[in-house]
PDB file of the backbone (N, CA, C, O) and the ligand in Angstrom, with CONECT records:
HET     ZN  A 101       1
ATOM      1  N   UNK A   1       0.867  -1.303   0.059  1.00  0.00           N
ATOM      2  CA  UNK A   1      -0.044  -0.029  -0.011  1.00  0.00           C
ATOM      3  C   UNK A   1       0.891   1.302  -0.001  1.00  0.00           C
ATOM      4  O   UNK A   1       1.841   1.458   0.767  1.00  0.00           O
ATOM      5  N   UNK A   2       0.465   2.225  -0.973  1.00  0.00           N
ATOM      6  CA  UNK A   2       1.288   3.423  -0.815  1.00  0.00           C
ATOM      7  C   UNK A   2       1.057   4.357   0.343  1.00  0.00           C
ATOM      8  O   UNK A   2      -0.083   4.568   0.758  1.00  0.00           O
ATOM      9  N   UNK A   3       2.055   4.884   0.838  1.00  0.00           N
ATOM     10  CA  UNK A   3       1.663   5.824   1.945  1.00  0.00           C
ATOM     11  C   UNK A   3       1.032   6.908   1.463  1.00  0.00           C
ATOM     12  O   UNK A   3       1.375   7.469   0.422  1.00  0.00           O
ATOM     13  N   UNK A   4      -0.181   7.361   2.381  1.00  0.00           N
ATOM     14  CA  UNK A   4      -0.885   8.359   2.029  1.00  0.00           C
ATOM     15  C   UNK A   4      -1.133   9.364   3.157  1.00  0.00           C
ATOM     16  O   UNK A   4      -1.274   8.983   4.319  1.00  0.00           O
ATOM     17  N   UNK A   5      -1.186  10.645   2.802  1.00  0.00           N
ATOM     18  CA  UNK A   5      -1.343  11.531   4.014  1.00  0.00           C
ATOM     19  C   UNK A   5      -2.920  11.425   4.433  1.00  0.00           C
ATOM     20  O   UNK A   5      -3.724  10.749   3.791  1.00  0.00           O
ATOM     21  N   UNK A   6      -3.187  12.041   5.378  1.00  0.00           N
ATOM     22  CA  UNK A   6      -4.537  12.221   5.824  1.00  0.00           C
ATOM     23  C   UNK A   6      -5.306  12.937   4.749  1.00  0.00           C
ATOM     24  O   UNK A   6      -4.841  13.956   4.238  1.00  0.00           O
ATOM     25  N   UNK A   7      -6.490  12.428   4.383  1.00  0.00           N
ATOM     26  CA  UNK A   7      -7.339  13.039   3.323  1.00  0.00           C
ATOM     27  C   UNK A   7      -7.354  14.467   3.375  1.00  0.00           C
ATOM     28  O   UNK A   7      -7.830  15.001   4.376  1.00  0.00           O
ATOM     29  N   UNK A   8      -6.882  15.192   2.401  1.00  0.00           N
ATOM     30  CA  UNK A   8      -6.806  16.624   2.309  1.00  0.00           C
ATOM     31  C   UNK A   8      -7.993  17.360   2.584  1.00  0.00           C
ATOM     32  O   UNK A   8      -7.924  18.445   3.162  1.00  0.00           O
ATOM     33  N   UNK A   9      -9.144  16.835   2.198  1.00  0.00           N
ATOM     34  CA  UNK A   9     -10.499  17.497   2.559  1.00  0.00           C
ATOM     35  C   UNK A   9     -11.236  16.779   3.473  1.00  0.00           C
ATOM     36  O   UNK A   9     -11.517  15.598   3.267  1.00  0.00           O
ATOM     37  N   UNK A  10     -11.590  17.395   4.503  1.00  0.00           N
ATOM     38  CA  UNK A  10     -12.305  16.714   5.545  1.00  0.00           C
ATOM     39  C   UNK A  10     -13.178  17.828   6.043  1.00  0.00           C
ATOM     40  O   UNK A  10     -12.749  18.872   6.534  1.00  0.00           O
ATOM     41  N   UNK A  11     -14.520  17.498   5.864  1.00  0.00           N
ATOM     42  CA  UNK A  11     -15.431  18.532   6.345  1.00  0.00           C
ATOM     43  C   UNK A  11     -15.985  18.277   7.577  1.00  0.00           C
ATOM     44  O   UNK A  11     -16.326  17.135   7.883  1.00  0.00           O
ATOM     45  N   UNK A  12     -16.140  19.409   8.471  1.00  0.00           N
ATOM     46  CA  UNK A  12     -16.616  19.296   9.773  1.00  0.00           C
ATOM     47  C   UNK A  12     -17.562  20.533  10.103  1.00  0.00           C
ATOM     48  O   UNK A  12     -17.566  21.582   9.458  1.00  0.00           O
ATOM     49  N   UNK A  13     -18.262  20.288  11.066  1.00  0.00           N
ATOM     50  CA  UNK A  13     -19.208  21.518  11.362  1.00  0.00           C
ATOM     51  C   UNK A  13     -18.964  22.223  12.714  1.00  0.00           C
ATOM     52  O   UNK A  13     -18.830  21.605  13.770  1.00  0.00           O
ATOM     53  N   UNK A  14     -18.920  23.460  12.605  1.00  0.00           N
ATOM     54  CA  UNK A  14     -18.499  24.325  13.786  1.00  0.00           C
ATOM     55  C   UNK A  14     -19.493  24.052  14.849  1.00  0.00           C
ATOM     56  O   UNK A  14     -20.702  24.092  14.618  1.00  0.00           O
ATOM     57  N   UNK A  15     -18.977  23.762  16.060  1.00  0.00           N
ATOM     58  CA  UNK A  15     -19.728  23.485  17.183  1.00  0.00           C
ATOM     59  C   UNK A  15     -20.320  24.739  17.755  1.00  0.00           C
ATOM     60  O   UNK A  15     -21.343  24.698  18.438  1.00  0.00           O
ATOM     61  N   UNK A  16     -19.665  25.888  17.473  1.00  0.00           N
ATOM     62  CA  UNK A  16     -20.193  27.277  17.976  1.00  0.00           C
ATOM     63  C   UNK A  16     -21.267  27.803  16.979  1.00  0.00           C
ATOM     64  O   UNK A  16     -22.384  28.096  17.408  1.00  0.00           O
ATOM     65  N   UNK A  17     -20.986  27.918  15.779  1.00  0.00           N
ATOM     66  CA  UNK A  17     -21.862  28.704  14.804  1.00  0.00           C
ATOM     67  C   UNK A  17     -22.675  27.862  13.904  1.00  0.00           C
ATOM     68  O   UNK A  17     -23.594  28.301  13.212  1.00  0.00           O
ATOM     69  N   UNK A  18     -22.207  26.359  13.957  1.00  0.00           N
ATOM     70  CA  UNK A  18     -22.983  25.567  12.969  1.00  0.00           C
ATOM     71  C   UNK A  18     -22.607  25.620  11.602  1.00  0.00           C
ATOM     72  O   UNK A  18     -23.175  24.821  10.858  1.00  0.00           O
ATOM     73  N   UNK A  19     -21.752  26.409  11.108  1.00  0.00           N
ATOM     74  CA  UNK A  19     -21.324  26.556   9.867  1.00  0.00           C
ATOM     75  C   UNK A  19     -20.371  25.368   9.377  1.00  0.00           C
ATOM     76  O   UNK A  19     -19.557  24.963  10.208  1.00  0.00           O
ATOM     77  N   UNK A  20     -20.384  24.858   8.301  1.00  0.00           N
ATOM     78  CA  UNK A  20     -19.556  23.906   7.875  1.00  0.00           C
ATOM     79  C   UNK A  20     -18.192  24.310   7.504  1.00  0.00           C
ATOM     80  O   UNK A  20     -18.002  25.171   6.645  1.00  0.00           O
ATOM     81  N   UNK A  21     -17.332  23.775   8.063  1.00  0.00           N
ATOM     82  CA  UNK A  21     -15.960  23.911   7.855  1.00  0.00           C
ATOM     83  C   UNK A  21     -15.220  22.997   6.815  1.00  0.00           C
ATOM     84  O   UNK A  21     -15.042  21.806   7.068  1.00  0.00           O
ATOM     85  N   UNK A  22     -14.838  23.501   5.771  1.00  0.00           N
ATOM     86  CA  UNK A  22     -14.085  22.691   4.783  1.00  0.00           C
ATOM     87  C   UNK A  22     -12.684  22.581   5.414  1.00  0.00           C
ATOM     88  O   UNK A  22     -12.026  23.621   5.446  1.00  0.00           O
ATOM     89  N   UNK A  23     -12.136  21.448   5.925  1.00  0.00           N
ATOM     90  CA  UNK A  23     -10.797  21.308   6.430  1.00  0.00           C
ATOM     91  C   UNK A  23      -9.936  21.059   5.364  1.00  0.00           C
ATOM     92  O   UNK A  23     -10.219  20.095   4.653  1.00  0.00           O
ATOM     93  N   UNK A  24      -8.760  21.840   5.048  1.00  0.00           N
ATOM     94  CA  UNK A  24      -7.751  21.701   4.322  1.00  0.00           C
ATOM     95  C   UNK A  24      -6.538  21.484   4.920  1.00  0.00           C
ATOM     96  O   UNK A  24      -5.930  22.448   5.387  1.00  0.00           O
ATOM     97  N   UNK A  25      -6.026  20.231   4.991  1.00  0.00           N
ATOM     98  CA  UNK A  25      -4.904  19.945   6.057  1.00  0.00           C
ATOM     99  C   UNK A  25      -3.682  20.795   5.416  1.00  0.00           C
ATOM    100  O   UNK A  25      -2.739  20.986   6.185  1.00  0.00           O
ATOM    101  N   UNK A  26      -3.596  21.215   4.391  1.00  0.00           N
ATOM    102  CA  UNK A  26      -2.373  21.974   3.916  1.00  0.00           C
ATOM    103  C   UNK A  26      -2.559  23.396   4.528  1.00  0.00           C
ATOM    104  O   UNK A  26      -1.613  24.184   4.533  1.00  0.00           O
ATOM    105  N   UNK A  27      -3.540  23.662   4.944  1.00  0.00           N
ATOM    106  CA  UNK A  27      -3.844  25.042   5.544  1.00  0.00           C
ATOM    107  C   UNK A  27      -3.823  25.011   7.060  1.00  0.00           C
ATOM    108  O   UNK A  27      -4.040  26.056   7.673  1.00  0.00           O
ATOM    109  N   UNK A  28      -3.575  23.880   7.703  1.00  0.00           N
ATOM    110  CA  UNK A  28      -3.461  23.919   9.131  1.00  0.00           C
ATOM    111  C   UNK A  28      -2.461  24.813   9.587  1.00  0.00           C
ATOM    112  O   UNK A  28      -1.413  24.940   8.955  1.00  0.00           O
ATOM    113  N   UNK A  29      -2.707  25.490  10.705  1.00  0.00           N
ATOM    114  CA  UNK A  29      -1.786  26.325  11.447  1.00  0.00           C
ATOM    115  C   UNK A  29      -1.017  25.496  12.452  1.00  0.00           C
ATOM    116  O   UNK A  29      -1.487  24.434  12.859  1.00  0.00           O
ATOM    117  N   UNK A  30       0.128  25.943  12.854  1.00  0.00           N
ATOM    118  CA  UNK A  30       0.847  25.129  13.822  1.00  0.00           C
ATOM    119  C   UNK A  30       1.501  26.096  14.807  1.00  0.00           C
ATOM    120  O   UNK A  30       2.039  27.155  14.484  1.00  0.00           O
ATOM    121  N   UNK A  31       1.389  25.594  16.090  1.00  0.00           N
ATOM    122  CA  UNK A  31       2.067  26.470  17.220  1.00  0.00           C
ATOM    123  C   UNK A  31       2.909  25.626  17.917  1.00  0.00           C
ATOM    124  O   UNK A  31       2.535  24.492  18.220  1.00  0.00           O
ATOM    125  N   UNK A  32       3.999  26.045  18.206  1.00  0.00           N
ATOM    126  CA  UNK A  32       4.981  25.393  19.034  1.00  0.00           C
ATOM    127  C   UNK A  32       5.042  25.890  20.406  1.00  0.00           C
ATOM    128  O   UNK A  32       5.106  27.114  20.520  1.00  0.00           O
ATOM    129  N   UNK A  33       5.036  25.159  21.505  1.00  0.00           N
ATOM    130  CA  UNK A  33       5.011  25.748  22.782  1.00  0.00           C
ATOM    131  C   UNK A  33       6.482  25.327  23.322  1.00  0.00           C
ATOM    132  O   UNK A  33       7.134  24.393  22.857  1.00  0.00           O
ATOM    133  N   UNK A  34       6.859  26.098  24.290  1.00  0.00           N
ATOM    134  CA  UNK A  34       8.308  26.068  24.692  1.00  0.00           C
ATOM    135  C   UNK A  34       8.777  24.593  25.349  1.00  0.00           C
ATOM    136  O   UNK A  34       9.925  24.152  25.390  1.00  0.00           O
ATOM    137  N   UNK A  35       7.707  24.041  25.788  1.00  0.00           N
ATOM    138  CA  UNK A  35       7.940  22.698  26.387  1.00  0.00           C
ATOM    139  C   UNK A  35       8.071  21.597  25.465  1.00  0.00           C
ATOM    140  O   UNK A  35       8.284  20.454  25.871  1.00  0.00           O
ATOM    141  N   UNK A  36       7.936  21.926  24.069  1.00  0.00           N
ATOM    142  CA  UNK A  36       8.075  20.773  22.994  1.00  0.00           C
ATOM    143  C   UNK A  36       6.676  20.383  22.544  1.00  0.00           C
ATOM    144  O   UNK A  36       6.636  19.579  21.612  1.00  0.00           O
ATOM    145  N   UNK A  37       5.543  20.804  23.034  1.00  0.00           N
ATOM    146  CA  UNK A  37       4.291  20.424  22.402  1.00  0.00           C
ATOM    147  C   UNK A  37       4.090  21.160  21.246  1.00  0.00           C
ATOM    148  O   UNK A  37       4.427  22.343  21.209  1.00  0.00           O
ATOM    149  N   UNK A  38       3.491  20.505  20.125  1.00  0.00           N
ATOM    150  CA  UNK A  38       3.078  21.191  18.935  1.00  0.00           C
ATOM    151  C   UNK A  38       1.777  20.851  18.672  1.00  0.00           C
ATOM    152  O   UNK A  38       1.388  19.685  18.601  1.00  0.00           O
ATOM    153  N   UNK A  39       0.967  21.989  18.499  1.00  0.00           N
ATOM    154  CA  UNK A  39      -0.440  21.893  18.151  1.00  0.00           C
ATOM    155  C   UNK A  39      -0.787  22.424  16.717  1.00  0.00           C
ATOM    156  O   UNK A  39      -0.535  23.572  16.351  1.00  0.00           O
ATOM    157  N   UNK A  40      -1.372  21.496  15.967  1.00  0.00           N
ATOM    158  CA  UNK A  40      -1.832  21.731  14.697  1.00  0.00           C
ATOM    159  C   UNK A  40      -3.242  22.023  14.824  1.00  0.00           C
ATOM    160  O   UNK A  40      -3.982  21.245  15.428  1.00  0.00           O
ATOM    161  N   UNK A  41      -3.743  23.290  14.198  1.00  0.00           N
ATOM    162  CA  UNK A  41      -5.185  23.511  14.443  1.00  0.00           C
ATOM    163  C   UNK A  41      -5.654  24.283  13.230  1.00  0.00           C
ATOM    164  O   UNK A  41      -4.931  24.698  12.324  1.00  0.00           O
ATOM    165  N   UNK A  42      -6.953  24.418  13.334  1.00  0.00           N
ATOM    166  CA  UNK A  42      -7.625  25.288  12.329  1.00  0.00           C
ATOM    167  C   UNK A  42      -8.852  26.001  12.934  1.00  0.00           C
ATOM    168  O   UNK A  42      -9.381  25.623  13.979  1.00  0.00           O
ATOM    169  N   UNK A  43      -9.255  27.021  12.232  1.00  0.00           N
ATOM    170  CA  UNK A  43     -10.424  27.763  12.743  1.00  0.00           C
ATOM    171  C   UNK A  43     -11.439  27.960  11.918  1.00  0.00           C
ATOM    172  O   UNK A  43     -11.262  27.902  10.701  1.00  0.00           O
ATOM    173  N   UNK A  44     -12.634  28.218  12.458  1.00  0.00           N
ATOM    174  CA  UNK A  44     -13.692  28.434  11.596  1.00  0.00           C
ATOM    175  C   UNK A  44     -13.825  29.696  10.911  1.00  0.00           C
ATOM    176  O   UNK A  44     -13.773  30.739  11.562  1.00  0.00           O
ATOM    177  N   UNK A  45     -14.001  29.705   9.585  1.00  0.00           N
ATOM    178  CA  UNK A  45     -14.003  30.900   8.706  1.00  0.00           C
ATOM    179  C   UNK A  45     -14.961  31.846   9.178  1.00  0.00           C
ATOM    180  O   UNK A  45     -14.712  33.044   9.047  1.00  0.00           O
ATOM    181  N   UNK A  46     -16.010  31.471   9.702  1.00  0.00           N
ATOM    182  CA  UNK A  46     -17.188  32.263  10.080  1.00  0.00           C
ATOM    183  C   UNK A  46     -17.056  32.972  11.364  1.00  0.00           C
ATOM    184  O   UNK A  46     -17.195  34.196  11.360  1.00  0.00           O
ATOM    185  N   UNK A  47     -16.791  32.319  12.516  1.00  0.00           N
ATOM    186  CA  UNK A  47     -16.555  32.872  13.786  1.00  0.00           C
ATOM    187  C   UNK A  47     -15.306  32.833  14.342  1.00  0.00           C
ATOM    188  O   UNK A  47     -15.146  33.460  15.389  1.00  0.00           O
ATOM    189  N   UNK A  48     -14.322  32.192  13.837  1.00  0.00           N
ATOM    190  CA  UNK A  48     -13.057  32.138  14.266  1.00  0.00           C
ATOM    191  C   UNK A  48     -12.691  31.179  15.419  1.00  0.00           C
ATOM    192  O   UNK A  48     -11.541  31.113  15.853  1.00  0.00           O
ATOM    193  N   UNK A  49     -13.711  30.439  15.896  1.00  0.00           N
ATOM    194  CA  UNK A  49     -13.487  29.281  16.806  1.00  0.00           C
ATOM    195  C   UNK A  49     -12.390  28.432  16.310  1.00  0.00           C
ATOM    196  O   UNK A  49     -12.290  28.033  15.150  1.00  0.00           O
ATOM    197  N   UNK A  50     -11.547  28.178  17.310  1.00  0.00           N
ATOM    198  CA  UNK A  50     -10.370  27.260  17.063  1.00  0.00           C
ATOM    199  C   UNK A  50     -10.636  25.841  17.263  1.00  0.00           C
ATOM    200  O   UNK A  50     -11.435  25.532  18.147  1.00  0.00           O
ATOM    201  N   UNK A  51     -10.062  24.912  16.545  1.00  0.00           N
ATOM    202  CA  UNK A  51     -10.139  23.482  16.755  1.00  0.00           C
ATOM    203  C   UNK A  51      -8.885  22.853  16.744  1.00  0.00           C
ATOM    204  O   UNK A  51      -8.106  23.105  15.825  1.00  0.00           O
ATOM    205  N   UNK A  52      -8.575  22.047  17.661  1.00  0.00           N
ATOM    206  CA  UNK A  52      -7.249  21.199  17.583  1.00  0.00           C
ATOM    207  C   UNK A  52      -7.298  20.013  16.513  1.00  0.00           C
ATOM    208  O   UNK A  52      -8.188  19.164  16.498  1.00  0.00           O
ATOM    209  N   UNK A  53      -6.366  20.059  15.738  1.00  0.00           N
ATOM    210  CA  UNK A  53      -6.548  18.781  14.754  1.00  0.00           C
ATOM    211  C   UNK A  53      -5.420  17.670  15.270  1.00  0.00           C
ATOM    212  O   UNK A  53      -5.708  16.476  15.349  1.00  0.00           O
ATOM    213  N   UNK A  54      -4.189  18.157  15.589  1.00  0.00           N
ATOM    214  CA  UNK A  54      -3.216  17.017  16.170  1.00  0.00           C
ATOM    215  C   UNK A  54      -2.381  17.754  17.198  1.00  0.00           C
ATOM    216  O   UNK A  54      -2.021  18.919  17.032  1.00  0.00           O
ATOM    217  N   UNK A  55      -2.113  17.090  18.178  1.00  0.00           N
ATOM    218  CA  UNK A  55      -1.220  17.452  19.236  1.00  0.00           C
ATOM    219  C   UNK A  55       0.149  16.513  19.189  1.00  0.00           C
ATOM    220  O   UNK A  55      -0.008  15.293  19.149  1.00  0.00           O
ATOM    221  N   UNK A  56       1.219  16.955  19.193  1.00  0.00           N
ATOM    222  CA  UNK A  56       2.366  16.043  19.235  1.00  0.00           C
ATOM    223  C   UNK A  56       3.281  16.653  20.280  1.00  0.00           C
ATOM    224  O   UNK A  56       3.293  17.839  20.608  1.00  0.00           O
ATOM    225  N   UNK A  57       4.085  15.629  20.784  1.00  0.00           N
ATOM    226  CA  UNK A  57       5.311  15.997  21.496  1.00  0.00           C
ATOM    227  C   UNK A  57       6.570  15.565  20.938  1.00  0.00           C
ATOM    228  O   UNK A  57       6.531  14.845  19.940  1.00  0.00           O
ATOM    229  N   UNK A  58       7.689  15.900  21.437  1.00  0.00           N
ATOM    230  CA  UNK A  58       8.811  15.478  20.708  1.00  0.00           C
ATOM    231  C   UNK A  58       8.967  14.066  20.531  1.00  0.00           C
ATOM    232  O   UNK A  58       9.489  13.734  19.467  1.00  0.00           O
ATOM    233  N   UNK A  59       8.611  13.089  21.386  1.00  0.00           N
ATOM    234  CA  UNK A  59       8.681  11.696  21.246  1.00  0.00           C
ATOM    235  C   UNK A  59       7.814  11.209  20.150  1.00  0.00           C
ATOM    236  O   UNK A  59       8.245  10.453  19.279  1.00  0.00           O
ATOM    237  N   UNK A  60       6.520  11.665  20.190  1.00  0.00           N
ATOM    238  CA  UNK A  60       5.743  11.251  19.042  1.00  0.00           C
ATOM    239  C   UNK A  60       6.178  11.725  17.799  1.00  0.00           C
ATOM    240  O   UNK A  60       6.123  10.943  16.850  1.00  0.00           O
ATOM    241  N   UNK A  61       6.638  12.960  17.611  1.00  0.00           N
ATOM    242  CA  UNK A  61       7.056  13.468  16.370  1.00  0.00           C
ATOM    243  C   UNK A  61       8.437  12.505  15.917  1.00  0.00           C
ATOM    244  O   UNK A  61       8.689  12.378  14.719  1.00  0.00           O
ATOM    245  N   UNK A  62       9.164  11.951  16.794  1.00  0.00           N
ATOM    246  CA  UNK A  62      10.349  11.222  16.482  1.00  0.00           C
ATOM    247  C   UNK A  62       9.721   9.857  15.903  1.00  0.00           C
ATOM    248  O   UNK A  62      10.193   9.311  14.906  1.00  0.00           O
ATOM    249  N   UNK A  63       8.668   9.379  16.582  1.00  0.00           N
ATOM    250  CA  UNK A  63       7.953   8.108  15.801  1.00  0.00           C
ATOM    251  C   UNK A  63       7.555   8.417  14.644  1.00  0.00           C
ATOM    252  O   UNK A  63       7.778   7.606  13.745  1.00  0.00           O
ATOM    253  N   UNK A  64       6.919   9.557  14.359  1.00  0.00           N
ATOM    254  CA  UNK A  64       6.226   9.954  13.074  1.00  0.00           C
ATOM    255  C   UNK A  64       7.294   9.997  11.989  1.00  0.00           C
ATOM    256  O   UNK A  64       7.099   9.450  10.904  1.00  0.00           O
ATOM    257  N   UNK A  65       8.519  10.700  12.299  1.00  0.00           N
ATOM    258  CA  UNK A  65       9.591  10.894  11.378  1.00  0.00           C
ATOM    259  C   UNK A  65      10.231   9.343  11.148  1.00  0.00           C
ATOM    260  O   UNK A  65      10.737   9.068  10.060  1.00  0.00           O
ATOM    261  N   UNK A  66      10.192   8.619  11.942  1.00  0.00           N
ATOM    262  CA  UNK A  66      10.782   7.259  11.852  1.00  0.00           C
ATOM    263  C   UNK A  66       9.907   6.350  10.931  1.00  0.00           C
ATOM    264  O   UNK A  66      10.300   5.714   9.953  1.00  0.00           O
ATOM    265  N   UNK A  67       8.645   6.416  11.438  1.00  0.00           N
ATOM    266  CA  UNK A  67       7.647   5.406  10.842  1.00  0.00           C
ATOM    267  C   UNK A  67       6.644   5.959   9.788  1.00  0.00           C
ATOM    268  O   UNK A  67       6.062   5.307   8.921  1.00  0.00           O
ATOM    269  N   UNK A  68       6.554   7.424  10.061  1.00  0.00           N
ATOM    270  CA  UNK A  68       5.593   7.815   9.124  1.00  0.00           C
ATOM    271  C   UNK A  68       4.231   7.938   9.927  1.00  0.00           C
ATOM    272  O   UNK A  68       4.022   7.064  10.768  1.00  0.00           O
ATOM    273  N   UNK A  69       3.365   8.849   9.769  1.00  0.00           N
ATOM    274  CA  UNK A  69       2.169   8.955  10.734  1.00  0.00           C
ATOM    275  C   UNK A  69       1.151   7.985  10.073  1.00  0.00           C
ATOM    276  O   UNK A  69       0.746   8.137   8.921  1.00  0.00           O
ATOM    277  N   UNK A  70       0.797   7.040  10.845  1.00  0.00           N
ATOM    278  CA  UNK A  70      -0.234   6.103  10.281  1.00  0.00           C
ATOM    279  C   UNK A  70      -1.423   6.209  11.158  1.00  0.00           C
ATOM    280  O   UNK A  70      -1.358   5.601  12.226  1.00  0.00           O
ATOM    281  N   UNK A  71      -2.401   6.819  10.913  1.00  0.00           N
ATOM    282  CA  UNK A  71      -3.659   6.686  11.659  1.00  0.00           C
ATOM    283  C   UNK A  71      -3.942   5.370  12.169  1.00  0.00           C
ATOM    284  O   UNK A  71      -4.466   5.275  13.279  1.00  0.00           O
ATOM    285  N   UNK A  72      -3.683   4.425  11.551  1.00  0.00           N
ATOM    286  CA  UNK A  72      -4.087   3.062  11.895  1.00  0.00           C
ATOM    287  C   UNK A  72      -3.177   2.384  12.853  1.00  0.00           C
ATOM    288  O   UNK A  72      -3.477   1.303  13.359  1.00  0.00           O
ATOM    289  N   UNK A  73      -2.007   3.043  13.122  1.00  0.00           N
ATOM    290  CA  UNK A  73      -1.097   2.539  14.204  1.00  0.00           C
ATOM    291  C   UNK A  73      -1.677   2.908  15.599  1.00  0.00           C
ATOM    292  O   UNK A  73      -1.870   4.050  16.016  1.00  0.00           O
ATOM    293  N   UNK A  74      -1.914   1.757  16.231  1.00  0.00           N
ATOM    294  CA  UNK A  74      -2.593   1.734  17.682  1.00  0.00           C
ATOM    295  C   UNK A  74      -1.948   2.661  18.554  1.00  0.00           C
ATOM    296  O   UNK A  74      -2.568   3.585  19.082  1.00  0.00           O
ATOM    297  N   UNK A  75      -0.571   2.428  18.748  1.00  0.00           N
ATOM    298  CA  UNK A  75       0.297   3.113  19.634  1.00  0.00           C
ATOM    299  C   UNK A  75       0.198   4.620  19.312  1.00  0.00           C
ATOM    300  O   UNK A  75      -0.066   5.400  20.227  1.00  0.00           O
ATOM    301  N   UNK A  76       0.386   5.042  18.121  1.00  0.00           N
ATOM    302  CA  UNK A  76       0.565   6.453  17.769  1.00  0.00           C
ATOM    303  C   UNK A  76      -0.778   7.138  17.815  1.00  0.00           C
ATOM    304  O   UNK A  76      -0.797   8.324  18.142  1.00  0.00           O
ATOM    305  N   UNK A  77      -1.980   6.476  17.502  1.00  0.00           N
ATOM    306  CA  UNK A  77      -3.207   6.893  17.644  1.00  0.00           C
ATOM    307  C   UNK A  77      -3.591   7.163  19.185  1.00  0.00           C
ATOM    308  O   UNK A  77      -4.111   8.184  19.635  1.00  0.00           O
ATOM    309  N   UNK A  78      -3.228   6.063  19.848  1.00  0.00           N
ATOM    310  CA  UNK A  78      -3.534   6.252  21.408  1.00  0.00           C
ATOM    311  C   UNK A  78      -2.705   7.508  22.098  1.00  0.00           C
ATOM    312  O   UNK A  78      -3.178   8.311  22.902  1.00  0.00           O
ATOM    313  N   UNK A  79      -1.478   7.482  21.635  1.00  0.00           N
ATOM    314  CA  UNK A  79      -0.539   8.688  22.098  1.00  0.00           C
ATOM    315  C   UNK A  79      -1.151   9.912  21.615  1.00  0.00           C
ATOM    316  O   UNK A  79      -1.289  10.843  22.408  1.00  0.00           O
ATOM    317  N   UNK A  80      -1.556  10.030  20.345  1.00  0.00           N
ATOM    318  CA  UNK A  80      -2.000  11.222  19.685  1.00  0.00           C
ATOM    319  C   UNK A  80      -3.271  11.730  20.555  1.00  0.00           C
ATOM    320  O   UNK A  80      -3.400  12.889  20.949  1.00  0.00           O
ATOM    321  N   UNK A  81      -4.172  10.696  20.785  1.00  0.00           N
ATOM    322  CA  UNK A  81      -5.399  11.002  21.454  1.00  0.00           C
ATOM    323  C   UNK A  81      -5.131  11.523  22.858  1.00  0.00           C
ATOM    324  O   UNK A  81      -5.732  12.510  23.285  1.00  0.00           O
ATOM    325  N   UNK A  82      -4.196  10.838  23.603  1.00  0.00           N
ATOM    326  CA  UNK A  82      -3.920  11.409  24.979  1.00  0.00           C
ATOM    327  C   UNK A  82      -3.473  12.716  25.050  1.00  0.00           C
ATOM    328  O   UNK A  82      -3.906  13.532  25.863  1.00  0.00           O
ATOM    329  N   UNK A  83      -2.482  12.974  24.089  1.00  0.00           N
ATOM    330  CA  UNK A  83      -1.914  14.356  23.921  1.00  0.00           C
ATOM    331  C   UNK A  83      -2.853  15.384  23.556  1.00  0.00           C
ATOM    332  O   UNK A  83      -2.754  16.551  23.936  1.00  0.00           O
ATOM    333  N   UNK A  84      -3.794  14.924  22.791  1.00  0.00           N
ATOM    334  CA  UNK A  84      -4.915  15.965  22.383  1.00  0.00           C
ATOM    335  C   UNK A  84      -5.795  16.202  23.651  1.00  0.00           C
ATOM    336  O   UNK A  84      -6.075  17.362  23.954  1.00  0.00           O
ATOM    337  N   UNK A  85      -6.205  15.253  24.340  1.00  0.00           N
ATOM    338  CA  UNK A  85      -7.070  15.480  25.486  1.00  0.00           C
ATOM    339  C   UNK A  85      -6.289  16.228  26.608  1.00  0.00           C
ATOM    340  O   UNK A  85      -6.903  17.016  27.327  1.00  0.00           O
ATOM    341  N   UNK A  86      -4.953  16.010  26.782  1.00  0.00           N
ATOM    342  CA  UNK A  86      -4.150  16.590  27.810  1.00  0.00           C
ATOM    343  C   UNK A  86      -3.803  18.100  27.299  1.00  0.00           C
ATOM    344  O   UNK A  86      -3.557  18.938  28.167  1.00  0.00           O
ATOM    345  N   UNK A  87      -3.777  18.425  26.130  1.00  0.00           N
ATOM    346  CA  UNK A  87      -3.329  19.802  25.883  1.00  0.00           C
ATOM    347  C   UNK A  87      -4.366  20.525  24.929  1.00  0.00           C
ATOM    348  O   UNK A  87      -3.987  21.544  24.351  1.00  0.00           O
ATOM    349  N   UNK A  88      -5.552  20.093  24.746  1.00  0.00           N
ATOM    350  CA  UNK A  88      -6.616  20.659  23.950  1.00  0.00           C
ATOM    351  C   UNK A  88      -6.994  22.113  24.575  1.00  0.00           C
ATOM    352  O   UNK A  88      -7.393  23.026  23.852  1.00  0.00           O
ATOM    353  N   UNK A  89      -6.850  22.235  25.843  1.00  0.00           N
ATOM    354  CA  UNK A  89      -7.010  23.536  26.645  1.00  0.00           C
ATOM    355  C   UNK A  89      -6.125  24.558  26.070  1.00  0.00           C
ATOM    356  O   UNK A  89      -6.453  25.744  26.027  1.00  0.00           O
ATOM    357  N   UNK A  90      -4.947  24.083  25.604  1.00  0.00           N
ATOM    358  CA  UNK A  90      -4.141  25.271  24.904  1.00  0.00           C
ATOM    359  C   UNK A  90      -4.533  26.028  23.866  1.00  0.00           C
ATOM    360  O   UNK A  90      -3.978  27.087  23.575  1.00  0.00           O
ATOM    361  N   UNK A  91      -5.565  25.510  23.208  1.00  0.00           N
ATOM    362  CA  UNK A  91      -6.112  26.057  22.010  1.00  0.00           C
ATOM    363  C   UNK A  91      -6.505  27.567  22.288  1.00  0.00           C
ATOM    364  O   UNK A  91      -6.519  28.439  21.419  1.00  0.00           O
ATOM    365  N   UNK A  92      -6.840  27.760  23.697  1.00  0.00           N
ATOM    366  CA  UNK A  92      -7.143  29.141  24.079  1.00  0.00           C
ATOM    367  C   UNK A  92      -6.078  30.133  23.936  1.00  0.00           C
ATOM    368  O   UNK A  92      -6.332  31.326  23.775  1.00  0.00           O
ATOM    369  N   UNK A  93      -4.884  29.661  23.990  1.00  0.00           N
ATOM    370  CA  UNK A  93      -3.609  30.487  23.997  1.00  0.00           C
ATOM    371  C   UNK A  93      -3.124  30.661  22.586  1.00  0.00           C
ATOM    372  O   UNK A  93      -2.160  31.397  22.376  1.00  0.00           O
ATOM    373  N   UNK A  94      -3.766  29.994  21.547  1.00  0.00           N
ATOM    374  CA  UNK A  94      -3.429  30.284  20.180  1.00  0.00           C
ATOM    375  C   UNK A  94      -3.596  31.565  19.705  1.00  0.00           C
ATOM    376  O   UNK A  94      -4.492  32.247  20.203  1.00  0.00           O
ATOM    377  N   UNK A  95      -2.852  32.053  18.774  1.00  0.00           N
ATOM    378  CA  UNK A  95      -3.017  33.467  18.316  1.00  0.00           C
ATOM    379  C   UNK A  95      -4.292  33.460  17.427  1.00  0.00           C
ATOM    380  O   UNK A  95      -4.684  34.501  16.901  1.00  0.00           O
TER     381      UNK A  95
HETATM  382 ZN    ZN A 101     -17.988  28.907  13.626  1.00  0.00          ZN2+
END
């Protein structure tokens, strides 16, 4: 199987204003925090509400670099989910 990135178009609905957000992963914004946490996020074009797409720490990024990010990889998926729930609040600090 050829390696494939996350589907470039992924639609979601804004929980705040209900407008459909067409998510283009090439337009994700990224914020690095001093402690190594990196948050990829997108915002609603209508109301500006921010949504966390992916949270990684240095350890997970090393894995991704080594093995490529595979959504089906149980370990990475679990790790990414843990980081997302642990750091999702930081979305409030994003520009
Ligand atoms: Zn919205």
